C-alpha positions as CSV (number, residue, x, y, z in Angstrom):
1,M,10.1,-60.3,-64.9
2,E,8.9,-57.0,-63.4
3,V,8.3,-57.0,-59.6
4,P,4.9,-55.5,-58.9
5,L,4.8,-52.0,-57.2
6,K,3.4,-53.0,-53.8
7,T,5.9,-55.6,-53.2
8,A,8.9,-53.8,-54.7
9,M,8.9,-50.5,-52.3
10,K,9.2,-50.8,-48.6
11,V,8.9,-47.7,-46.7
12,S,10.3,-46.5,-43.3
13,C,8.3,-43.6,-41.9
14,I,10.4,-41.4,-39.6
15,C,8.4,-39.4,-36.7
16,P,10.8,-37.2,-34.8
17,T,9.4,-36.0,-31.3
18,Y,10.5,-34.1,-28.4
19,N,9.1,-33.2,-24.9
20,R,5.3,-33.8,-26.0
21,P,3.7,-33.0,-22.5
22,P,0.7,-35.3,-21.5
23,R,-1.8,-32.7,-22.1
24,S,-0.8,-33.1,-25.9
25,Q,0.3,-36.4,-26.2
26,W,-2.9,-37.1,-28.1
27,L,-1.3,-35.5,-31.0
28,L,1.3,-38.3,-31.1
29,E,-1.2,-40.9,-30.6
30,E,-3.4,-39.8,-33.6
31,A,-0.3,-39.7,-35.7
32,I,0.4,-43.3,-34.8
33,E,-3.1,-44.2,-35.3
34,S,-3.2,-42.6,-38.8
35,F,0.1,-44.6,-39.6
36,L,-1.7,-47.8,-38.5
37,R,-4.7,-47.2,-40.8
38,Q,-2.4,-46.8,-43.9
39,D,-3.5,-49.1,-46.7
40,Y,0.0,-49.8,-47.7
41,P,1.2,-53.1,-46.4
42,D,5.1,-53.0,-46.1
43,K,5.8,-50.0,-43.9
44,E,7.5,-49.1,-40.4
45,L,7.3,-46.3,-38.1
46,L,10.3,-45.0,-36.3
47,V,9.3,-42.6,-33.5
48,L,12.6,-40.7,-32.3
49,N,12.1,-39.4,-29.0
50,D,15.0,-37.3,-27.7
51,C,13.9,-35.7,-24.6
52,P,15.9,-37.1,-21.8
53,G,13.9,-38.3,-18.9
54,Q,10.8,-39.0,-21.0
55,E,10.0,-42.4,-22.0
56,L,7.2,-43.2,-24.7
57,L,5.9,-46.6,-25.2
58,C,3.8,-48.1,-28.1
59,D,3.2,-51.8,-28.7
60,A,1.6,-51.4,-31.9
61,P,2.7,-53.7,-34.9
62,D,5.5,-52.0,-37.2
63,V,5.9,-49.1,-34.7
64,F,9.3,-48.8,-33.1
65,V,9.7,-46.1,-30.3
66,I,13.3,-45.3,-29.8
67,N,13.9,-43.3,-26.5
68,L,17.3,-41.4,-26.3
69,P,19.2,-40.3,-23.3
70,R,20.4,-37.0,-25.1
71,R,19.1,-34.3,-27.1
72,F,20.4,-34.1,-30.7
73,H,22.3,-31.0,-31.7
74,S,19.8,-30.4,-34.7
75,Y,16.9,-31.7,-36.4
76,G,18.9,-32.7,-39.4
77,E,20.9,-34.8,-36.8
78,K,17.8,-36.3,-35.7
79,L,16.5,-37.2,-39.1
80,N,19.9,-38.9,-40.0
81,A,19.9,-41.0,-37.0
82,G,16.4,-42.0,-38.1
83,V,17.6,-42.8,-41.7
84,A,20.3,-44.9,-40.1
85,L,17.9,-46.9,-38.2
86,A,15.5,-47.4,-41.2
87,Q,15.0,-51.0,-42.2
88,R,13.1,-50.0,-45.6
89,S,14.4,-48.7,-48.9
90,L,12.2,-45.6,-48.9
91,I,12.0,-42.9,-46.2
92,A,8.9,-40.9,-45.5
93,L,8.9,-38.1,-42.7
94,W,5.9,-38.8,-40.5
95,N,5.5,-35.6,-38.2
96,D,4.1,-36.1,-34.7
97,D,1.3,-33.7,-34.8
98,D,-0.3,-34.6,-38.2
99,I,-3.0,-36.9,-39.3
100,M,-2.5,-38.7,-42.7
101,L,-5.2,-40.0,-44.9
102,P,-4.9,-43.7,-45.0
103,W,-3.8,-43.9,-48.6
104,R,-1.1,-41.4,-48.1
105,L,1.7,-43.9,-48.7
106,S,0.1,-45.8,-51.4
107,K,-0.8,-43.1,-53.5
108,S,2.6,-41.3,-52.7
109,L,4.4,-44.6,-53.8
110,E,2.0,-45.2,-57.0
111,R,3.0,-41.5,-58.0
112,L,6.6,-42.0,-57.3
113,A,6.7,-45.2,-59.4
114,D,4.7,-43.4,-62.4
115,A,7.2,-40.6,-62.5
116,G,10.0,-42.5,-63.9
117,Y,12.5,-41.4,-61.7
118,Y,12.6,-44.1,-58.9
119,N,15.5,-46.6,-59.3
120,P,16.7,-48.6,-56.1
121,Q,19.8,-49.3,-58.1
122,V,21.1,-45.7,-58.5
123,Y,20.7,-43.0,-55.8
124,W,21.7,-39.2,-55.7
125,F,24.2,-37.8,-53.3
126,L,25.8,-34.4,-52.7
127,D,29.5,-34.2,-51.2
128,P,31.9,-31.4,-51.7
129,A,32.6,-32.2,-55.2
130,G,29.1,-31.8,-56.3
131,L,25.8,-33.7,-57.1
132,H,26.6,-37.4,-58.2
133,H,24.2,-40.4,-59.2
134,A,26.9,-43.1,-59.1
135,H,28.2,-44.1,-55.9
136,Q,31.9,-45.2,-55.3
137,P,32.3,-47.2,-52.2
138,T,34.4,-45.4,-49.3
139,T,35.9,-47.3,-46.5
140,Q,33.5,-45.3,-44.1
141,P,30.2,-45.0,-45.3
142,A,27.9,-42.4,-43.4
143,V,25.0,-44.9,-43.4
144,P,25.1,-48.6,-43.6
145,K,23.8,-49.6,-47.2
146,I,22.5,-52.9,-46.1
147,I,20.8,-52.7,-42.6
148,T,20.2,-55.9,-40.7
149,A,18.9,-56.6,-37.3
150,D,22.3,-56.5,-35.9
151,T,23.3,-53.4,-37.6
152,R,20.2,-51.9,-36.3
153,A,20.8,-52.8,-32.9
154,T,24.6,-51.6,-32.8
155,T,23.4,-48.2,-34.6
156,S,20.7,-47.6,-32.0
157,K,23.2,-48.5,-29.4
158,Q,25.7,-45.9,-31.0
159,I,23.0,-43.2,-31.1
160,R,21.6,-44.0,-27.6
161,G,24.9,-44.6,-26.0
162,D,26.2,-47.6,-24.5
163,N,24.4,-47.3,-21.0
164,A,21.0,-46.7,-22.3
165,K,18.1,-49.0,-21.5
166,K,16.8,-51.5,-23.9
């Protein structure tokens, strides 16, 4: 039996942000509002704020703000942290100064499913040996394959540091 598209794919949106001053925080607020207006049901937004001393708060449903006590070394490191914290099987970038149309996720996923290359059982990865589509288990995976609430809390503590506030 085939699983319907809307129940098969779950999306984690990663929204990196840094030092957005009060006079322009409305940009981030509008980005979050456009996430909340998405017509796709199974989604989460991870707002990664790596500006020490700045605490962002949001109590909207499915929006998780992660305030970190240190700056990431690179944008790639920040995105990798977002992927490690993601709860869903698909990742979408959600810029902190963009407004998305309400059907951005649903139309993107519809096109992804129709393209014939989405397969949650197989994924591609690049390592020093080249590009592969079958993953052989290693003793130390870079990102946990199954992320539970406990794993997410542990990963979050590792990224923030042990002395970070919850």
